[in-house]
NUDOMI-619197 format. One record per residue (C-alpha): residue in one letter; x, y, z. Coordinates in steps of 0.25 Angstrom, whole numbers, padded with zeros to 4 digits, always signed. Layout:
N
AXYZ ...
END
This chain:
695
M-0059-0159-0142 V-0051-0148-0135 D-0051-0135-0144 S-0037-0129-0146 A-0040-0117-0139 S-0043-0124-0127 M-0031-0132-0129 S-0022-0119-0131 A-0029-0114-0118 G-0028-0127-0110 R-0012-0127-0114 A-0011-0112-0110 Q-0016-0115-0096 F-0007-0127-0094 A+0005-0119-0099 R+0003-0107-0088 T+0016-0104-0082 E+0019-0093-0072 I+0025-0080-0077 W+0032-0070-0068 L+0035-0057-0072 L+0044-0047-0063 K+0044-0032-0067 V+0055-0024-0061 I+0053-0009-0062 L+0066+0000-0062 D+0071+0014-0064 R+0075+0017-0078 C+0079+0031-0085 T+0068+0034-0096 L+0080+0042-0104 E+0086+0034-0116 N+0100+0033-0116 K+0107+0037-0129 F+0117+0027-0128 M+0107+0016-0127 F+0097+0023-0137 A+0105+0031-0147 A+0093+0037-0153 E+0088+0044-0139 A+0098+0052-0132 T+0087+0057-0120 C+0099+0056-0110 T+0113+0061-0109 A+0120+0049-0104 A+0133+0047-0110 S+0133+0032-0110 K+0122+0022-0109 C+0115+0018-0097 H+0105+0007-0092 Y+0094+0017-0089 T+0094+0017-0073 F+0099+0028-0065 A+0112+0020-0060 T+0116+0018-0073 S+0113+0031-0079 K+0123+0040-0086 D+0114+0052-0086 P+0108+0052-0072 A+0105+0067-0072 N+0095+0064-0083 Y+0090+0050-0078 T+0074+0049-0079 K+0069+0039-0070 G+0059+0030-0076 S+0056+0015-0075 H+0059+0002-0082 T+0051-0012-0079 F+0060-0024-0080 Q+0052-0038-0083 F+0056-0051-0079 C+0048-0064-0080 N+0051-0079-0077 R+0059-0088-0087 G+0051-0095-0096 A+0040-0085-0096 D+0033-0081-0108 M+0035-0067-0110 R+0027-0063-0123 G+0017-0055-0115 F+0028-0046-0108 T+0027-0032-0114 A+0041-0028-0109 P+0055-0036-0109 T+0055-0046-0099 F+0066-0055-0094 P+0064-0070-0090 Y+0074-0069-0078 L+0063-0070-0066 I+0063-0081-0057 P+0049-0084-0053 P+0046-0080-0038 S+0043-0091-0028 K+0033-0083-0022 V+0025-0069-0023 V+0023-0061-0010 A+0009-0062-0006 T-0001-0051-0006 E-0006-0051+0008 I-0013-0044+0019 N-0008-0046+0034 P-0023-0048+0041 K-0017-0049+0055 K-0009-0038+0056 F-0007-0023+0051 T+0004-0025+0043 T+0007-0025+0029 S+0012-0037+0022 R+0024-0034+0012 G+0033-0044+0004 S+0045-0045-0005 M+0048-0054-0017 D+0062-0058-0023 F+0064-0059-0038 E+0075-0066-0044 L+0079-0064-0059 V+0089-0072-0067 S+0095-0070-0079 D+0107-0076-0087 T+0106-0066-0099 A+0115-0054-0101 H+0107-0040-0106 K+0114-0027-0108 L+0104-0019-0101 S+0096-0019-0089 N+0085-0011-0096 P+0082-0021-0108 D+0073-0013-0115 K+0084-0003-0117 Q+0093-0007-0128 F+0105-0001-0135 D+0105+0002-0149 P+0109-0009-0158 G+0123-0009-0161 R+0128+0000-0149 E+0141-0004-0143 A+0136-0002-0129 D+0126-0015-0132 A+0138-0025-0128 A+0142-0017-0116 D+0130-0022-0107 T+0132-0036-0102 G+0130-0044-0091 L+0117-0051-0084 F+0103-0043-0086 L+0100-0044-0072 W+0113-0040-0067 N+0113-0028-0076 F+0098-0025-0070 I+0102-0024-0056 K+0115-0016-0059 R+0108-0006-0066 N+0096-0004-0058 P+0101-0002-0044 A+0090+0007-0041 Y+0080-0003-0039 R+0075-0003-0025 G+0060+0002-0023 R+0057-0002-0039 I+0044-0009-0042 V+0044-0025-0045 E+0033-0032-0050 L+0030-0047-0051 Y+0019-0052-0061 Y+0013-0066-0062 G+0007-0072-0074 F+0005-0085-0083 Q+0011-0089-0096 G+0000-0096-0104 G-0011-0085-0102 S-0010-0071-0105 L+0003-0067-0107 A+0001-0052-0106 Q+0009-0045-0095 S-0003-0038-0090 S-0010-0051-0087 Y+0000-0055-0076 E-0002-0053-0062 L+0006-0044-0052 K+0011-0051-0041 F+0021-0041-0033 R+0025-0027-0033 G+0037-0023-0025 I+0047-0013-0024 M+0063-0018-0027 D+0071-0019-0014 D+0083-0027-0018 M+0090-0032-0032 S+0102-0042-0030 Y+0111-0051-0039 T+0109-0066-0040 P+0119-0075-0048 N+0110-0074-0062 G+0101-0061-0058 V+0095-0052-0048 K+0085-0055-0037 I+0075-0043-0034 K+0068-0041-0020 A+0055-0033-0020 L+0047-0029-0009 D+0032-0026-0009 L+0027-0012-0010 L+0024-0010+0005 W+0038-0014+0008 S+0042+0001+0006 C+0034+0004+0018 V+0044-0006+0026 L+0056+0002+0022 A+0052+0017+0026 D+0050+0024+0038 M+0039+0033+0043 P+0040+0044+0047 R+0054+0043+0040 K+0067+0043+0048 I+0074+0056+0047 A+0089+0055+0047 T+0095+0062+0060 D+0104+0071+0052 I+0093+0077+0044 T+0090+0090+0053 V+0084+0104+0051 E+0094+0112+0044 T+0090+0127+0049 A+0082+0131+0061 L+0068+0131+0060 T+0058+0142+0066 T+0044+0140+0069 A+0040+0146+0056 S+0050+0137+0047 T+0043+0130+0036 T+0055+0124+0029 I+0064+0114+0037 L+0078+0113+0031 L+0085+0099+0032 D+0100+0097+0036 Y+0105+0084+0031 N+0120+0085+0030 D+0120+0097+0021 S+0116+0087+0009 T+0112+0096-0002 N+0105+0082-0009 F+0096+0079+0004 T+0083+0074+0000 A+0073+0077+0011 S+0062+0071+0004 G+0070+0058+0006 H+0070+0058+0021 F+0058+0066+0024 E+0044+0060+0020 T+0037+0068+0009 P+0024+0074+0009 D+0014+0068+0000 Y+0009+0080-0007 D+0008+0095-0005 S-0004+0099-0013 G-0016+0105-0008 A-0020+0107+0006 S-0021+0093+0011 T-0017+0089+0024 I-0014+0075+0020 N+0001+0072+0021 Q+0004+0084+0014 R+0015+0085+0023 R+0025+0077+0032 H+0029+0080+0046 V+0043+0081+0054 K+0046+0083+0068 I+0057+0093+0073 D+0058+0093+0088 N+0044+0094+0092 E+0038+0100+0080 I+0030+0092+0069 I+0033+0100+0055 S+0025+0097+0042 Y+0032+0099+0030 K+0026+0099+0015 T+0038+0098+0005 I+0053+0093+0005 T+0065+0099-0001 D+0076+0091-0004 G+0091+0093-0007 A+0098+0107-0003 G+0089+0114+0007 A+0081+0101+0010 A+0070+0104+0018 L+0055+0101+0023 T+0046+0112+0018 L+0033+0119+0019 C+0033+0115+0033 E+0022+0117+0044 R+0026+0119+0058 G+0021+0113+0070 T+0012+0104+0065 M+0004+0093+0073 G+0002+0102+0084 T+0017+0104+0087 T+0022+0117+0088 A+0032+0124+0078 A+0045+0127+0084 P+0059+0132+0080 H+0069+0121+0077 V+0085+0121+0077 A+0093+0118+0066 G+0097+0103+0067 S+0085+0100+0073 E+0080+0084+0070 I+0069+0083+0060 K+0061+0070+0061 Q+0051+0066+0050 V+0037+0062+0057 A+0024+0057+0052 Y+0011+0064+0056 Y-0001+0058+0049 A-0013+0067+0052 E-0020+0079+0045 H-0010+0092+0044 D-0012+0101+0055 L-0005+0113+0061 T-0013+0116+0074 N-0018+0103+0080 T-0010+0092+0087 F-0009+0078+0080 N-0019+0072+0089 D-0028+0082+0085 I-0028+0082+0071 E-0035+0071+0061 G-0028+0060+0054 L-0028+0056+0039 P-0035+0046+0030 A-0027+0032+0030 D-0028+0030+0016 H-0019+0043+0014 L-0010+0038+0025 F-0007+0023+0019 M-0004+0031+0006 D+0006+0039+0012 M+0012+0029+0021 L+0014+0019+0008 C+0017+0028-0003 N+0022+0043+0002 L+0031+0036+0014 G+0031+0021+0011 G+0036+0022-0004 V+0024+0015-0009 N+0022+0019-0025 P+0007+0023-0025 I+0004+0017-0037 Y+0006+0004-0030 I-0006+0008-0020 E-0019+0000-0023 T-0032+0007-0027 H-0045+0002-0025 T-0051+0000-0038 T-0063-0010-0036 G-0076-0004-0039 I-0070+0010-0041 A-0076+0018-0053 T-0070+0031-0051 Q-0063+0039-0061 I-0059+0053-0063 D-0069+0062-0069 G-0063+0072-0079 N-0050+0077-0080 Q-0043+0083-0069 G-0029+0089-0065 A-0017+0084-0058 T-0019+0095-0048 D-0034+0094-0046 T-0039+0093-0031 T-0052+0088-0034 I-0054+0077-0044 T-0068+0072-0050 V-0071+0057-0052 S-0082+0049-0058 D-0087+0042-0045 I-0083+0044-0030 A-0092+0032-0025 D-0079+0023-0024 L-0071+0034-0016 P-0071+0038-0002 G-0072+0052+0003 E-0056+0054+0003 G-0045+0046-0001 I-0034+0043-0011 V-0036+0039-0026 Q-0027+0035-0037 I-0029+0041-0051 N-0025+0032-0063 S-0017+0023-0054 L-0007+0035-0053 E-0011+0047-0044 F-0016+0046-0030 I-0025+0057-0026 R-0029+0060-0012 Y-0043+0066-0010 T-0050+0071+0003 G-0065+0072-0002 I-0075+0070-0012 S-0085+0080-0017 G-0095+0074-0028 A-0087+0067-0037 T-0074+0075-0034 L-0063+0071-0025 T-0058+0083-0018 G-0045+0087-0010 C-0037+0079-0020 K-0022+0078-0017 R-0015+0073-0029 G-0003+0065-0033 C-0003+0059-0018 Y+0006+0048-0012 G+0018+0050-0023 T+0009+0051-0035 T+0008+0062-0045 P-0004+0071-0048 A-0010+0068-0063 V-0020+0073-0072 L-0033+0065-0070 T-0042+0061-0083 D-0056+0058-0084 N-0058+0043-0080 D-0044+0041-0073 T-0046+0030-0063 I-0047+0033-0048 F-0046+0023-0037 P-0044+0024-0022 T-0033+0018-0015 T-0037+0005-0007 F-0033+0013+0006 T-0043+0023+0001 H-0054+0014-0003 W-0054+0006+0010 L-0051+0017+0020 G-0059+0028+0013 N-0071+0020+0011 H-0073+0011+0024 M-0065+0021+0033 Q-0069+0034+0029 A-0064+0047+0037 F-0054+0038+0045 L-0042+0045+0048 Y-0029+0041+0055 K-0017+0049+0060 T-0004+0046+0067 R+0010+0051+0069 F+0024+0045+0069 E+0038+0051+0072 S+0045+0038+0073 A+0049+0031+0059 K+0043+0017+0057 K+0042+0010+0045 I+0030+0014+0037 K+0024+0000+0035 E+0022+0002+0051 R+0015+0015+0049 I+0006+0009+0038 N+0003-0003+0046 S-0001+0005+0058 L-0010+0013+0049 R-0016+0000+0043 Q-0019-0006+0056 D-0027+0006+0060 T-0034+0008+0046 M-0035-0008+0045 I-0030-0008+0031 H-0024-0020+0024 M-0012-0016+0015 W-0003-0025+0006 V+0003-0025-0008 N-0008-0032-0017 E-0008-0041-0029 S-0006-0028-0038 G+0006-0024-0031 N-0001-0012-0024 V-0003-0008-0010 E-0017-0010-0006 G-0026-0007+0007 L-0038-0014+0012 L-0046-0013+0025 T-0043-0024+0034 V-0057-0024+0037 P-0064-0022+0023 P-0079-0019+0024 A-0089-0030+0022 F-0097-0023+0011 L-0087-0022+0001 A-0093-0019-0012 I-0086-0031-0020 A-0090-0043-0013 P-0080-0054-0009 S-0080-0066-0019 E-0085-0079-0013 Y-0077-0092-0014 T-0075-0104-0007 I-0060-0108-0004 V-0062-0122-0005 D-0066-0121-0019 F-0052-0118-0025 A-0041-0118-0013 E-0032-0130-0015 K-0034-0141-0006 G-0027-0140+0007 K-0022-0126+0003 R-0032-0119+0011 K-0029-0114+0027 L-0038-0107+0036 D-0033-0100+0048 R-0045-0095+0058 N-0034-0084+0062 E-0040-0084+0076 K-0028-0073+0080 M-0034-0062+0073 R-0047-0062+0082 I-0049-0051+0092 T-0057-0048+0103 R-0054-0033+0106 V-0046-0022+0100 H-0038-0013+0109 L-0035+0000+0100 H-0026+0011+0103 F-0026+0023+0094 N-0025+0040+0094 P-0011+0039+0096 Q-0006+0053+0103 D+0009+0051+0101 P+0017+0048+0088 D+0022+0034+0085 P+0011+0028+0094 G+0013+0013+0089 K+0009+0004+0101 N+0011+0012+0113 A-0003+0015+0120 N+0002+0027+0126 A+0004+0034+0113 Y-0012+0033+0110 K-0022+0042+0116 D-0027+0039+0130 G-0042+0034+0127 D-0040+0031+0113 Q-0039+0016+0114 R-0050+0006+0113 I-0053-0008+0116 Y-0064-0015+0108 I-0069-0028+0113 D-0077-0039+0107 G-0083-0043+0120 T-0091-0055+0113 N-0079-0061+0110 E-0071-0060+0123 S-0081-0065+0130 S-0082-0079+0138 D-0092-0083+0128 S-0084-0081+0116 F-0068-0081+0115 N-0066-0077+0129 E-0054-0070+0127 V-0048-0056+0122 R-0040-0054+0110 E-0036-0039+0110 Q-0030-0033+0097 K-0022-0020+0102 I-0021-0009+0091 Y-0013+0004+0092 C-0017+0014+0080 E-0007+0023+0077 W-0016+0029+0067 I-0030+0029+0073 Y-0034+0042+0082 R-0050+0042+0081 F-0060+0033+0088 N-0067+0031+0075 E-0055+0024+0068 A-0052+0017+0081 N-0066+0011+0082 I-0068+0006+0067 W-0054+0000+0069 A-0058-0008+0080 A-0070-0012+0074 R-0066-0018+0061 N-0055-0025+0068 F-0065-0031+0077 M-0075-0034+0065 V-0065-0044+0058 N-0057-0049+0070 R-0066-0053+0081 E-0068-0066+0074 V-0058-0077+0067 R-0053-0072+0054 H-0049-0084+0046 I-0038-0084+0036 L-0039-0092+0025 E-0027-0096+0015 W-0029-0105+0003 R-0020-0108-0011 F-0024-0109-0025 E-0019-0106-0039 I-0018-0091-0042 K-0025-0092-0055 D-0038-0096-0049 E-0038-0084-0040 A-0036-0069-0040 R-0040-0064-0027 K-0032-0053-0021 T-0027-0049-0007 G-0037-0042+0000 E-0050-0046-0007 L-0061-0052+0000 A-0067-0065-0002 K-0079-0073+0004 I-0072-0087+0006 S-0079-0100+0012 V-0070-0111+0018 P-0075-0124+0023 E-0068-0122+0036 I-0076-0108+0039 V-0090-0111+0043 D-0101-0104+0052 V-0107-0108+0065 D-0116-0118+0057 G-0105-0124+0050 A-0108-0118+0037 Q-0096-0113+0028 D-0094-0098+0032 Q-0091-0089+0021 R-0081-0078+0025 T-0075-0065+0019 F-0060-0066+0018 M-0049-0056+0013 I-0038-0061+0004 I-0026-0058+0013 K-0014-0064+0005 K-0011-0069-0008 H+0001-0076-0012 L+0005-0081-0025 Q+0014-0094-0026 K+0021-0103-0035 M+0014-0110-0047 G+0002-0100-0047 K-0003-0104-0032 A-0008-0093-0023 V-0010-0092-0008 Y-0023-0084-0002 K-0025-0079+0012 A-0037-0073+0016 M-0044-0068+0030 D-0057-0068+0035 T-0062-0054+0034 G-0071-0056+0048 F-0082-0052+0040 A-0095-0061+0046 D-0110-0058+0047 K-0109-0050+0059 R-0096-0040+0061 Y-0097-0032+0073 C-0087-0025+0083 L-0088-0023+0097 I-0083-0010+0103 S-0082-0002+0115 T-0088+0011+0109 A-0101+0012+0102 V-0101+0018+0089 S-0113+0024+0082 N-0118+0026+0067 Y-0121+0012+0063 D-0132+0013+0053 A-0140+0000+0055 T-0151+0004+0044 S-0140+0004+0032 K-0130-0006+0038 D-0130-0020+0037 K-0124-0026+0050 N-0121-0039+0043 I-0112-0033+0032 Y-0106-0020+0039 G-0097-0021+0052 W-0102-0015+0064 I-0097-0010+0078 S-0108-0016+0087 D-0113-0010+0100 G-0109-0023+0108 D-0120-0033+0105 E-0116-0036+0091 T-0127-0028+0084 V-0128-0015+0078 G-0141-0006+0082 A-0148+0004+0075 A-0142+0016+0069 G-0135+0025+0080 D-0133+0013+0089 P-0120+0007+0092 G-0113+0003+0080 Y-0104+0007+0069 N-0104+0003+0054 I-0089+0000+0053 F-0086+0000+0038 
END
């Protein structure tokens, strides 16, 4: 006989139904209106409002905060929700996939439409703000809640929306729901019975902005400049309300002596000028300027001279030419373009938490430039860390257990007092680039405006970094060619064990196989693009896999031509070619399969050792390969589609190059685990012989 507990559990399982929860986070004044709460008169409004700036009756004292509106699908059990939730959401027909594009160095972006339908009249657009009982104003508000909602919240663009997914019949706690999408609102429009919301994922903001910024042609130099002028007054139709910070790029921070993006640059005639601060309003100006930077010469400029925003990414230098100075770490470059220029909120940048045990050791101030931590084993020699999921700190060195050269409150965050045992995690960009591409530097310069996404994608190509919005709704980075010696080994499983019959597809992906790479690097001019003449003569390399091009093998040439706008040194160029060859000289299978979402929690970017019947070795035995999950797509009825790509890791991983590289330590490195550049015979000799450990 089945006991009652088992029967109840069985009923709950059969009763599992989907619940969708949509959160819309909009602006709201934090002050209480006395006409709505008679006991609290914290603002001076003379009549009621709806707590938005558009409806404020006291805009001078408007204090911006936020309010989260919650909507779920009709029929959902809302007992586990801790805030007012309205059953107006039409369940989405699909959810945007979390996806890595393996074939191109481009960032996948997605959007979602949400429809809210209601036939109920509500008095206020903020449902938890109610009138005092008995007040006549109660009867004054009528109309459909959603129409009031859109009317009273016109400043919705760029605000956050989040979509969660869960099941009724299990835990009803809202915390148990899984985030499926986080994005920014782009449009909100009327429908016959409600509203439709269009949201773009976080990376879309990089599609909308230019780098460097386009400066209006009627913004000019207001007064003549001498060679010693350190303030540039701006002329913009004599407007006293002109916001220079809305037109020019704002430096990240200006504390300490750091040379990393403490300044931005403009060009007047042929002179490059750096500036450190911006003054808005009457007397708008670029201030604390340094003249004749990047090897140019300070010169006088007449009033009315055109001023142009330019982007120079390199160490700050007042004497040497751009081609003679060093570059910057790539993790900083990504954060600057994403957060400072692209508008991505830094709290949505993913950090690397797996295996990280580092914590703050002792209380430390908000202005401290050295920070003591409990353990530095998990941190690279320099990089970017996040404290308590709030403040980003860039450090330039480590001494003992202390991070040194710390720059506080970076990328739009605020310096905070640190307490003992506060959490500290590196960004995923710092984790991968800092640990596996140490001391790599990049530089470039742009004078023509292009979308930030194009600038990011060119850096992604040159650093071999994947970037996508992950399942947590955060922007994540991952090496295209991850190390083969990951501390956490990929789990092993066989696709046939759980894939639905007939729902598995395997593509040999023959098109990605290459036999040579033609690399252009070290550009000598701004905006080099794909113009070979813009790169230094001689700084191009052709790396050839002679074995696969021979008549005994494929007997063909498959060339990949790459223009590296950010690479300027031989070291980065050689390693780029080696890693690219290591995974692309052979076929890289792409596998797709479908199953129930409840049976698998694997995430995009994770590695897995997979066996499928179709992939065998030369003896016909099933060949287990290491795959990376490159796509996860939730569909209706709890089904999910996964796509994975063969990493290219095999028993032997080598790359033939035209120039030998030394320093391979044959005594401490296992050639069957570590990739290497070989000396031409597909082997690595003794220490000091040609060969190089590329991880």
